[in-house]
C-alpha positions in Angstrom: 0.0 0.0 0.0 1.3 3.4 -0.9 2.2 5.5 2.1 1.6 9.2 1.7 1.5 12.3 3.7 0.8 15.9 3.2 2.6 17.0 6.4 6.1 18.2 5.4 9.0 17.3 7.7 10.1 21.0 7.8 8.1 24.2 7.3 10.2 26.0 4.6 8.6 26.8 1.3 10.6 24.2 -0.8 9.8 21.4 1.7 6.1 22.3 1.7 5.9 22.5 -2.1 7.8 19.2 -2.7 5.8 17.3 0.0 2.5 18.4 -1.7 3.8 17.4 -5.1 4.8 13.9 -3.8 1.5 13.7 -2.0 -0.4 14.3 -5.2 1.8 11.8 -7.1 1.3 9.2 -4.2 -2.4 9.7 -4.3 -2.5 9.0 -8.1 -0.5 5.7 -7.5 -2.6 4.7 -4.4 -5.8 5.1 -6.6 -4.4 2.4 -8.9 -3.6 -0.1 -6.2 -5.3 -3.5 -6.7 -6.8 -2.6 -10.0 -7.1 -5.5 -12.6 -5.4 -5.1 -15.9 -8.9 -5.2 -17.6 -10.3 -2.5 -15.3 -7.2 -0.3 -15.8 -8.3 0.1 -19.5 -12.1 0.5 -18.9 -13.5 3.8 -20.1 -16.7 4.1 -18.0 -17.6 7.6 -19.4 -19.3 7.2 -22.7 -18.1 10.4 -24.3 -14.6 10.1 -22.9 -12.9 7.0 -24.5 -9.4 7.9 -23.2 -10.6 8.6 -19.6 -9.1 5.4 -18.2 -6.8 4.7 -15.2 -4.0 4.0 -17.7 -4.8 7.0 -19.8 -4.8 9.3 -16.8 -1.4 7.9 -15.4 0.1 8.2 -18.9 -1.1 11.8 -19.1 0.5 12.6 -15.6 3.7 11.2 -16.7 4.0 13.3 -19.9 2.6 16.4 -18.3 5.5 16.4 -15.8 8.0 15.6 -18.5 6.6 18.6 -20.6 7.0 21.1 -17.7 10.3 19.9 -16.2 12.2 18.7 -19.3 10.7 20.8 -22.1 9.7 24.0 -20.5 12.1 24.3 -17.5 15.2 22.6 -19.0 14.6 23.6 -22.6 15.0 20.2 -24.0 13.4 19.2 -27.4 10.2 17.6 -26.9 9.8 13.8 -27.6 7.5 11.0 -27.0 3.7 11.1 -27.6 3.1 14.8 -26.9 4.9 15.5 -30.2 2.2 13.7 -32.0 -0.7 15.8 -30.8 -3.0 17.1 -33.4 -6.5 18.8 -33.5 -8.0 15.3 -34.2 -5.8 13.5 -31.5 -5.0 16.1 -28.8 -4.1 13.5 -26.2 -1.9 10.8 -27.8 -0.3 10.1 -24.5 -3.7 9.0 -23.1 -4.4 6.8 -26.2 -1.0 5.2 -26.3 -1.1 4.4 -22.5 -4.0 2.0 -23.3 -1.4 -0.3 -24.8 0.9 -0.2 -21.8 0.4 -2.3 -18.7 -0.5 -0.2 -15.7 2.3 -1.6 -13.6 4.8 -0.4 -16.2 3.1 2.9 -16.4 3.4 3.4 -12.6 7.0 2.3 -12.5 8.0 4.7 -15.3 6.1 7.5 -13.4 7.9 6.7 -10.3 11.2 6.6 -11.8 10.5 9.9 -13.6 9.3 11.4 -10.3 12.6 10.4 -8.6 14.5 12.4 -11.3 12.3 15.4 -10.9 12.9 15.3 -7.1 16.6 15.6 -7.8 16.0 18.3 -10.3 14.0 20.3 -7.8 16.7 19.8 -5.2 19.3 21.2 -7.6 17.6 24.3 -8.6 16.4 27.5 -6.8 12.6 28.0 -6.9 13.2 31.4 -8.5 15.0 29.8 -11.5 13.3 30.7 -14.7 12.2 28.2 -17.3 14.3 28.0 -20.4 11.3 28.1 -22.7 8.9 31.0 -22.7 5.1 31.0 -22.6 3.4 32.2 -25.8 3.5 35.8 -24.4 7.3 35.7 -24.0 7.2 35.5 -20.2 9.1 32.6 -18.4 7.5 30.7 -15.5 9.8 30.2 -12.5 10.3 26.7 -11.0 8.0 27.6 -8.1 5.1 28.3 -10.6 5.8 24.9 -12.4 5.6 23.0 -9.0 2.4 24.8 -8.1 0.9 24.1 -11.6 1.8 20.4 -11.3 0.3 20.1 -7.8 -2.9 21.6 -9.3 -2.7 19.4 -12.5 -2.1 16.1 -10.6 -4.7 16.9 -8.0 -7.4 17.7 -10.5 -6.7 14.4 -12.4 -6.8 12.5 -9.0 -10.3 13.5 -8.9 -10.8 12.0 -12.3 -8.9 8.9 -11.2 -11.3 8.8 -8.1 -14.4 8.8 -10.4 -13.1 6.3 -13.0 -12.0 3.9 -10.2 -15.4 4.0 -8.5 -17.2 3.4 -11.9 -14.9 0.5 -13.0 -14.8 -1.5 -9.7 -16.7 0.3 -7.0 -13.6 1.2 -4.9 -13.8 4.6 -3.1 -12.0 6.5 -0.4 -8.4 6.3 -1.6 
């Protein structure tokens, strides 16, 4: 069982932010515990065929990649996000349907460990290498806050999908 806490071991800003980021990540993983391979791919919402447990975890993995590696570090994008089109705006969710949930979760955890190191190596005031469309540059603090919001919002989706596919609630 995934252990998680939203209580930081220290009360400085960095520790509070990284604790909440890990709490959101751990909550996403906890919502997937004990899920069958079949249920991980079920899309219980009739108008949202990509809204599956696998699809959501795949999305979270690639959203973090985009913000940390592409926007903050300035690396060239790769992976499914480079394939997004108006007709297929969420290829990371579609492609995740073909990946076993344990592998998606392991890749997400491995990536989270890399980003923990990245966060420890940079000041929260450090500016992203890539600008927004308006030319402004987010700082690392904003990126962490945005990811806490993004993961937490999708945790609500994971909650709903999990309840609809197998009845489990309360994670």
